[in-house]
C-alpha positions, 0 to 999 in steps of 0.5 A, spaced: 547 139 426 545 140 433 551 143 438 552 138 444 552 141 451 556 139 457 550 135 459 549 132 452 557 130 451 556 127 458 550 122 456 554 121 450 560 118 453 555 114 458 552 111 452 559 109 449 561 106 456 555 102 456 555 099 449 563 098 450 562 094 457 557 090 453 562 088 448 567 087 453 563 082 457 559 079 452 553 081 457 548 085 453 546 092 456 540 096 456 538 101 450 542 107 450 536 111 448 535 114 455 541 117 454 541 120 447 534 120 445 531 115 440 531 118 434 537 124 435 542 121 429 547 126 431 547 124 438 548 117 435 553 118 430 557 121 436 557 115 440 559 111 434 565 115 433 567 115 440 567 108 440 570 107 434 576 112 436 577 108 442 578 102 438 583 105 433 587 108 439 587 100 441 590 098 435 584 097 430 584 099 423 578 102 419 577 098 412 570 100 410 563 101 412 557 098 412 550 100 410 544 097 414 536 098 414 536 098 406 531 092 405 524 094 407 523 087 410 529 089 415 526 096 416 519 093 418 523 088 423 525 094 427 520 099 425 525 104 422 524 107 415 531 109 413 538 107 412 544 107 417 551 106 417 557 103 421 564 102 420 568 096 419 574 094 422 580 090 420 578 084 426 571 084 423 573 082 416 574 074 414 574 070 408 570 065 405 568 059 409 571 062 415 569 058 422 566 063 427 565 062 434 559 063 437 562 066 443 564 072 440 557 074 439 551 076 443 545 075 439 548 074 432 544 074 425 546 073 418 544 077 412 546 076 404 549 082 401 554 085 396 560 088 398 563 094 393 571 095 393 573 102 392 578 103 387 577 111 388 575 116 393 568 118 394 569 125 397 563 129 394 556 130 398 553 130 392 556 123 389 552 121 383 551 113 381 556 115 375 561 116 381 560 110 385 560 106 378 567 109 376 570 108 383 568 101 384 574 097 383 570 090 383 564 086 387 564 080 392 559 076 395 558 077 402 555 075 409 554 080 414 553 077 421 549 083 425 550 083 432 547 087 438 550 089 444 543 091 446 539 086 450 534 082 446 535 087 440 530 092 443 533 098 439 530 104 436 534 107 430 539 111 435 540 105 439 543 101 433 547 107 430 550 108 437 552 101 437 555 101 430 549 099 426 549 093 430 555 090 426 558 084 428 563 081 423 563 080 415 565 074 411 567 076 404 568 071 398 575 070 395 573 071 387 572 078 385 567 080 380 567 086 375 561 091 376 560 092 368 554 090 365 551 087 371 544 089 373 545 089 380 537 091 381 536 084 378 541 079 382 537 074 386 540 072 393 538 065 397 541 064 404 541 057 406 542 054 412 544 047 413 542 046 405 535 049 406 533 056 403 531 061 409 532 068 406 531 070 399 531 077 395 534 081 390 538 087 389 531 091 388 530 090 395 536 094 397 534 101 396 532 099 389 539 097 387 545 096 391 548 102 387 543 107 390 545 104 397 552 106 396 550 113 393 546 114 399 552 112 404 557 116 400 553 122 401 552 121 408 559 120 410 562 126 406 557 130 409 559 128 416 566 129 414 569 122 414 568 120 406 569 113 403 576 112 401 579 108 396 581 101 398 575 101 403 570 095 403 563 097 403 557 093 405 551 095 401 546 092 405 541 086 406 538 083 399 533 079 404 530 078 411 536 077 416 536 070 419 537 068 427 543 064 428 540 059 434 547 055 434 552 051 431 551 050 423 553 052 416 550 058 412 551 059 405 549 065 400 549 065 393 548 071 389 546 070 381 552 073 377 557 074 383 558 067 386 557 064 393 560 065 400 559 061 406 560 061 414 560 056 419 559 057 426 561 053 432 560 053 439 566 056 443 571 051 446 
């Protein structure tokens, strides 16, 4: 892990300021890779942490984490080859059939995912599959609304990490499912818009299994000093390609064995 110099610190603060201004104004900004480099993950996560700390100071509360870039289809869309993660804050989480104003986002896209709700901490940087399964209290179907403060989604890996892994919002199903006996590799996901399928996939698309994705996240978060905690919601990653939200309308995700969840986007009054 690199040790930041005064110049590096200044660049990281400038990157955080740029992204914060875009989030506040709703006007997308230039990428931040000119300030922190396109592949410097330590710098990118430092920017992310700065932005999260600002939100916490303003009264927000951490309720979980999200894993991004797990599906090969999504990685191919953005030319990257490894996952990343972001932080879920309380004002980002909505329940099934939520109505979300389009004006709350800049360039939203949606994904079908499985959410893990933890009943125990995962503090070991060598967390195993067994640890994750033991720690998982229940599962929920989820729709993640990804969004980018960066103009035209012109992102490198460092850009999206700095921008809280392009987080926007999450809509969670309201029926909990027991993970015991459920083969998450084989679950099938269908994302519909206005009743028509627009994205499909399986659990295998998410690093081979969503459980593998949570193992990766638990190790990464522990190594970076902010381990996963009991009660947190973990979005385990997309099960199929993300879909652009081009206007008002209804999206629904069905996941075999895990029910369904829906969101409706409406024009801002």
